[in-house]
C-alpha positions, 0 to 999 in steps of 0.5 A: 499500499502507498499514499493514495492521490487523485492521480493514482497510488504514489507507488505508480507515479514515476518520480523523475517524470517532470510532466507527471510532477507538473500535472500533480501540482497544476491540477492539485492547487489553484494558480495563486498557490503555485505562484506562491511557491515561486515567491517562496523559492525566491525568499528561500535565497534570503532565508538561506543567508539567515544562518549568518545572523544566528537564525536557523530555518528548520527542516520541518513541515507543519500543518494545522487542521480543524474539524467542526463537530455538530453533535451532540453539540457544536465544537471545534477540534484542532490538530497539529501535524508535524513532519520532520524531514531532517536526516536525524529526525530530531529537528522538530523535538522542541516544536512538538514539545511546544505544541503538545496539547494540554490535558482535557483540550479538544486538540491533538498533535501528530508526529509524522514521517515519510517512508521512501520505500513505501511511498507513504506518510506515517504517524510515528505513534498513537496510543499503543500503536506505531508506524500508522499510515495517515490515510488508513488512520483517518479513513478508519476514524472517519469511516470513509471508504476512500479519501475525499480529495478536494480539487480546486474549481476551474475558477481559480485555475488559470492554465497560463498562469499555472504553466508559467509558474511551473516552467518559469519558476518552480522547475528552475528553482527546484531542478535538483529534486522537484519531487522531494522539495516541492511535490512531496510537501503538497502531497502531505497536505493535499492528499495525506491530510486535507481530505479528512478535515473542514479546514487546513492551513500550512505554516510556511517556514519555522526558524530558531532565533538566537534566543532559542525561541521559534518563529514562523516565517510567512511569505505572501505576494499581493498588492495593497487594498485601497480603503474606500472611506479613507483612501489608506492602503492596507493588506488583509490576513484571512481570519483562519490564518489569524487564528492559527497565528494566535494559537502559535503565539500563545505557545511562544511562536511568533510570526514574521508576516512578509509580503512581496508587494506586486507593483502592478495592482491587478489581481488578474495578472500573474507573478511572472513579471516580478521575476522576469522584468529586471528593470521593475525589480526596484519597484518590488517592495519587500515588507514585514510585520512581527506578530506576537500575542498582543499584536494579533489580539489587537488585529483580531479586534478589528472589523472583519470584511468579506473577501472574494471567493477566489481567495479560497482553495476551491474558489467557491467558499466565502472568506473573511479577513481583517486588515493591517495598514501598510504603515504598520509594516517595516521595509525589508528592501526591494527585490533589486537589493543585495540578498545579504542586505535583505536577509540582515533586515529579515533577522532584525524584523524577526527580533523586533529591532528593524526600524524602517517604517513603511508609508503609503507614499512608498507603495504609491511611488513604486506602483507601475501603471499599465 
């Protein structure tokens, strides 16, 4: 038995066939998600330089899930899914300790691993059992005959944008081992976990700071929203993501929320120009905001606003978000700046010591009109 996917058992998929791997990515995720993977690849260049600043990015993947139980009364059950893909298998020890649920709470922690021979994801231990395939475990819990894979609707898949994101970004950045570095991580979330839950959230990257605390390093690519009443510029974070950040922060894990600002303010335009139009790189601002418990509590006290369905995975579900003013962010630099300089500013922002406040005028001055 191996991991089941919408494309057949993983054991039957040739892992060195780039066309097959492309189809898995393009058909399993919306175009914006694939473009996000390209942006993450760019930011990995900065993150790779953080070790010189005493910050270690952990070889760990983390997924948060939500189950809404309606009987006998409505309640929310949350779980953390940790996959340590380090050679030693010890990189996630501190993280698991921080995420371990308190007794009596409707919350669970699953410590997982991937078996290359069996091509499947396993839970290390649950009760008296060990080495349990995640899908088999969840199918039994849910009493389902097969995983209910969620496929994005056509409304959130733009064939041209998806193909461009893959060939111009993902395949070139991860040419050494596309399956291991990208596809496998999407299968962990989309196939091993997502079919069984009402809500699923990725945690982008986790790092250890010089004081040994952990932090989430999150990267988004977007342009600002212009508030109708005031004309001020803001960026939104959806409420589900804010809840996950808050739950991490309560355990001492802050979030550095970073944004690569798209200088062309058009939601129908892909990210290709961000990387390909060299002359425009100086207009691509890189912003950051450190989110701790108090900051998140303050943001979550603000009014929620409905966002477009295109923001959801399926393209059909409504989303709600809260907004953060552009002036609340710090400037990391531009895409044209030296990698070492931006990495140094990321380290300062992660420790709350960067003092380069952003203004609305900065974003306006760097906007590219079509």
